C-alpha positions as CSV (number, residue, x, y, z in Angstrom):
1,X,-41.3,84.9,25.7
2,X,-44.5,83.7,27.0
3,X,-46.6,86.7,29.1
4,X,-48.9,85.2,31.8
5,X,-51.8,85.6,30.0
6,X,-53.0,85.4,25.9
7,X,-52.9,89.6,25.8
8,X,-49.3,89.9,26.7
9,X,-48.2,87.3,25.2
10,X,-49.5,89.1,21.7
11,X,-47.9,92.1,22.1
12,X,-44.3,91.1,22.9
13,X,-44.9,88.9,19.1
14,X,-46.7,91.7,17.6
15,X,-43.3,93.6,18.2
16,X,-41.9,90.6,15.6
17,X,-42.3,92.8,12.2
18,X,-42.8,89.7,10.4
19,X,-44.6,88.3,13.6
20,X,-47.5,91.2,12.8
21,X,-47.8,90.9,9.5
22,X,-49.3,87.7,9.1
23,X,-50.9,88.7,11.8
24,X,-52.6,91.4,10.4
25,X,-52.9,89.5,7.4
26,X,-55.6,86.5,9.4
27,X,-57.4,90.0,10.4
28,X,-61.2,89.4,8.9
29,X,-62.1,91.2,5.5
30,X,-65.0,91.9,7.3
31,X,-63.6,95.2,9.7
32,X,-62.8,97.0,5.8
33,X,-65.4,96.1,3.7
34,X,-68.0,98.5,2.7
35,X,-70.7,100.4,4.6
36,X,-74.4,98.9,5.1
37,X,-77.1,100.4,2.8
38,X,-80.0,102.6,3.6
39,X,-83.5,101.2,1.3
40,X,-82.8,104.7,0.2
41,X,-79.3,103.4,-0.9
42,X,-80.4,100.3,-2.0
43,X,-83.7,101.4,-4.3
44,X,-81.5,104.9,-5.3
45,X,-81.1,103.5,-8.7
46,X,-83.9,101.2,-9.2
47,X,-86.1,102.8,-12.0
48,X,-88.2,99.5,-13.1
49,X,-92.1,99.4,-11.6
50,X,-93.1,97.7,-9.0
51,X,-96.5,96.5,-7.9
52,X,-96.5,95.9,-4.5
53,X,-99.0,92.5,-3.3
54,X,-100.3,90.9,-0.2
55,X,-98.7,87.7,1.3
56,X,-101.2,85.1,3.2
57,X,-98.8,83.8,5.9
58,X,-101.9,81.2,7.3
59,X,-103.6,81.1,10.1
60,X,-102.2,82.3,12.7
61,X,-100.2,79.2,15.5
62,X,-100.5,80.8,18.4
63,X,-101.3,83.7,20.2
64,X,-100.8,86.3,17.6
65,X,-103.5,89.5,16.9
66,X,-103.9,89.6,13.4
């Protein structure tokens, strides 16, 4: 049965367990992916040496303030 709009039609179709299983399988993986890490988390296992270095970005080309 077709509803008056997409949402109504989808809700009706999701009542069918076979359709629901296929629909759930199509959900993007990112919804269940790992949580975002903080910079502290990223460096928690880092025990090497770190040296800060300057980066030459070149001369300003617009109205940047350096």
